[in-house]
C-alpha positions in Angstrom: 2.5 -6.2 -5.0 0.0 -3.8 -3.5 -1.9 -4.9 -0.3 -5.6 -5.5 -0.4 -6.2 -2.3 1.4 -4.1 -0.3 -1.0 -6.0 -1.8 -4.0 -9.4 -0.9 -2.4 -8.3 2.6 -1.5 -7.0 3.1 -5.1 -10.4 1.9 -6.4 -12.3 4.2 -4.0 -10.1 7.1 -5.1 -10.8 6.5 -8.7 -14.5 5.8 -8.2 -15.5 8.0 -5.3 -19.3 7.7 -5.7 -19.1 4.0 -4.8 -20.6 3.6 -1.3 -18.4 1.6 1.1 -17.5 1.7 4.7 -15.0 0.1 7.1 -12.8 -1.1 4.2 -9.8 -1.7 6.5 -11.6 -4.4 8.5 -12.9 -6.1 5.4 -9.5 -6.1 3.8 -7.9 -7.6 6.9 -10.4 -10.5 6.6 -9.3 -11.1 3.0 -5.7 -11.1 4.0 -6.3 -13.6 6.8 -8.0 -16.0 4.5 -5.4 -16.1 1.7 -3.7 -19.5 1.1 0.1 -19.7 1.2 1.4 -18.3 -2.1 -2.0 -16.8 -3.0 -1.9 -13.1 -3.9 -4.6 -10.5 -4.5 -4.7 -9.3 -8.1 -7.6 -6.9 -8.0 -10.0 -5.7 -5.2 -12.9 -3.4 -4.7 -15.5 -2.6 -2.0 -19.2 -2.0 -2.4 -22.6 -3.0 -0.9 -23.0 -6.8 -0.8 -26.7 -6.7 -1.6 -29.1 -6.1 -4.5 -30.7 -2.9 -3.4 -29.6 0.7 -3.7 -31.4 1.8 -0.5 -29.3 -0.4 1.9 -25.9 1.1 2.6 -24.8 -0.9 5.6 -23.7 -4.2 4.0 -20.2 -3.2 2.7 -17.9 -6.0 1.7 -14.7 -6.4 -0.2 -14.4 -8.6 -3.2 -10.9 -9.7 -4.0 -9.8 -11.4 -7.1 -6.8 -13.6 -6.2 -4.4 -15.8 -8.1 -6.7 -18.7 -7.3 -10.3 -17.5 -6.7 -12.7 -14.7 -5.6 -12.9 -13.9 -1.9 -15.8 -11.9 -0.5 -15.1 -10.6 3.0 -17.5 -8.7 5.3 -16.7 -7.8 8.8 -20.0 -7.3 10.6 -20.6 -4.2 12.5 -21.7 -5.8 15.8 -20.4 -9.4 16.0 -18.6 -11.7 13.6 -17.8 -11.8 10.0 -18.6 -13.6 6.7 -16.1 -14.9 4.2 -17.2 -16.6 0.9 -15.1 -17.9 -1.9 -15.9 -18.6 -5.6 -13.5 -20.9 -7.3 -13.3 -20.9 -11.1 -15.0 -24.3 -11.5 -18.1 -22.9 -9.7 -18.2 -19.6 -11.6 -20.8 -19.2 -14.4 -20.9 -15.6 -15.4 -20.9 -11.9 -14.5 -23.5 -9.3 -15.3 -23.0 -5.6 -15.0 -26.0 -3.3 -14.8 -25.7 0.5 -14.9 -28.5 2.7 -13.5 -28.9 6.5 -13.3 -26.3 7.0 -10.6 -24.9 3.6 -9.5 -24.3 0.2 -11.0 -24.6 -3.4 -9.9 -22.4 -6.4 -10.4 -24.1 -9.8 -10.3 -21.9 -12.9 -10.2 -23.7 -16.1 -11.0 -22.2 -19.3 -9.6 -23.5 -22.9 -9.6 -24.6 -22.6 -6.0 -25.6 -18.9 -5.5 -25.9 -15.4 -7.0 -23.7 -12.7 -5.4 -24.8 -9.1 -5.9 -22.7 -6.0 -5.3 -24.6 -2.6 -5.5 -24.0 1.1 -5.1 -20.9 1.0 -7.4 -19.9 4.0 -9.5 -21.2 3.1 -12.9 -17.9 4.2 -14.4 -16.2 1.3 -12.5 -18.4 -1.4 -14.1 -16.3 -2.1 -17.2 -13.1 -2.3 -15.1 -14.6 -4.8 -12.7 -16.2 -6.9 -15.5 -12.9 -7.0 -17.4 -10.8 -8.0 -14.5 -13.1 -10.8 -13.1 -14.3 -12.2 -16.4 -10.9 -12.3 -18.1 -9.4 -14.1 -15.1 -12.2 -16.6 -14.8 -12.2 -17.4 -18.5 -8.5 -18.3 -18.4 -8.8 -20.1 -15.0 -11.8 -22.2 -16.3 -9.7 -23.2 -19.4 -6.9 -24.4 -17.1 -9.4 -26.3 -14.9 -11.0 -27.9 -18.0 -7.6 -28.9 -19.5 -6.5 -30.4 -16.1 -9.8 -32.3 -15.8 -9.6 -33.7 -19.4 -6.0 -35.0 -18.8 -7.1 -37.0 -15.7 
């Protein structure tokens, strides 16, 4: 299985107009926060904000075998790691603009926005995250119904 950094580098190579910085540090954060046996299935980097004019909020979003992990190593001090488990996931919205696109992930507790993404990458991101979450939510529902 490819490492988180390799997955993000591959994404960046295919979608070069996506704006992202310091991906190695963000990927290391993802890897440090994986549970035993958890593996990264898909990953990309973009700006973790809702505006196209701010380019200093790069984060990595990793789809793992259990959840979504959003990792951001801050430039000066500290870091931020968030997770979205399938039971909290509501939906995903992809918006394409003139140059870049935006991914908006709606959860029961918050809305997460990634911007400055190559608009050609939007269908790939949407397919990977949505298809995983649909299947994971079915398993969660089946497990809850059997209890």
